[in-house]
N, C-alpha and C positions, 0 to 999 in steps of 0.2 A: 195587062194593065196593072201598074203598081198600086199597092194598097197603102194608104196613108193612115197611120195610127196616131191619133192625138191623145196624149195623156194630159192630165191636169198640169203636170210639171212642164211639159213642152209648151203647152198653151200659155202658161204664165211667163215662161222664159221668152217666148216670141212677143207677147204683149209688152213685157218690160223693155225689150230691145226697141220696139217701135216708139215707146215713150221716151227712152233715152236718146234715140237718134232724131226724134221728131219725124214729121211727115217728109222732110226733105231727104232723109237718109243719112244726114251728117251726124256725127257724134257730137253732142252738146256737152261741154264740160259743166260739172256741178259748180254752182256759185255759192260761196259762203254767205250766209245772211248776217254774219256778225254776231257779237255777243250782246244779248238784250239786257237792258238795265234791270236791276233788282227793284221790285215794287215794295213799298212799305207794307208791313204785316199788320193785320188787325190787332189792336192792343199793344203794339210795339211802343207807342209813345206814352203809355200809362206811367205816371210818376216821373216823367222826364224833367230834369232840372237843367235849364240852359246854362252853359258856361262851367260845367263841372271841371275841377282842376285836373291837369295832367299829373299822374301819380306813378310811382314805381310799383305799387301794390295797394290793393284795397284791404284794410284790416289785417288780420293775422295770416291770411293766405291759406293754401292747401288745395285750392280748386283753380283750374286754368281755363280761361276764356281765350280762344284763339280764332284766327280766321285770316282771310285775305281781302284785299281791295284791288279791283281792276277797273279799267275804263271801259265803258260800253262801246261796242263797235269792234275795236281791234283787240280788246282783252289785255292791253298793256298793264303791267303792275304799276300801282300808284304809290310812290314813296312819300313819306311825310304827311300822310292824311290822318286827321284826328278822329278817333273812334271813341265815343263815350259808352261806358258799360255800367249797368246797375242791375241789382237783383235782390230778391228776398233771400237772406242767408242766415247762417247760424249766429251772425253778429248783428243783424238788423233787418228792418223791413226795406222794401224797395223805395219807399217814400222818404227814408232817412238820408239826409245829405252825406253822412259818412259811408253809405252804401253805394255811392256814385264815384266814378273816377274815369279819366280818359287816358288813352295811350296813343302813340303815333306808329304808323306803319314803317317798316324798314325798306331798304332798297328793293327787295323782292315783293313789296306790297303786302307783307305779312305782319300780323300783330299778335301779341299775347299779353295777357295781364293776369297776374295771380290775385285771387280774392278768396274770401271765406267760402265754405261749402254752400252751394245753393240748396235750399229746401223748398218743398212744395208750397205754393201759394194758390189758393182757389183750386186745390186738388192736383196741380201740375207743377213739377219742378221746371222752371224756365228762367231764362235770362232776358235782358233787354240790351240792345245795342243801337247806337245812332251815329250816322254821319251827319254832321250839322254845320259844316263850314260853307262858305259862299261860292267856292269854285264849282261845286257840283250840286245837283238837286238833293235835298234832304231825304234820307231813308231811315226808317225805324224798323228794326227786326225784333222778333220775339220767338227765338227758337226754344223748343221744348226738349228736355232731356228724355232719353229712353227709360232710364231708371233713376230713382232719387239718389242712389248710392254712387252714380257716376261721378268721377272727379275731374271731368273736363267737358267742354261744350264748344263746338265750332260754329262759326257763322261767316258767310261770304257775301261781300258787297260787290256789285257791278254798278258803277256810278255813271250817271248821265250828266255831261256838262250843263251848268246852269245857263 
């Protein structure tokens, strides 16, 4: 009579095979769930000024805000999307109109905007970004920098059609 030894590894492998094939014994392909839309972050809309102008740079520069914009579901890059950026910087507070500006995404759905160095506000160095046009749902982001001396910050949007 053969002796059957079940290790934890073989038990997990067998259980995984049953789950993957289902009770019918057929292999069921994995289905992509699609790319979920980005949710607005708490505090992201603080000091938001609707209609900030599209600019080449905010203030004297030296710090880079970068990111991407993609469509929810298929993850396609979205060109020509307006992203507003503002922050507390070495040249002004986040409530000051001159601390706000907008930029457009390129053909790859990427954006970048040079601005003054972000400095801590309420103990955290952070930026604010918004997608606020009519084609997709509005999203406000408030990413926090790892260190106050960092010279760039990235944020990524996945937008849900309005």
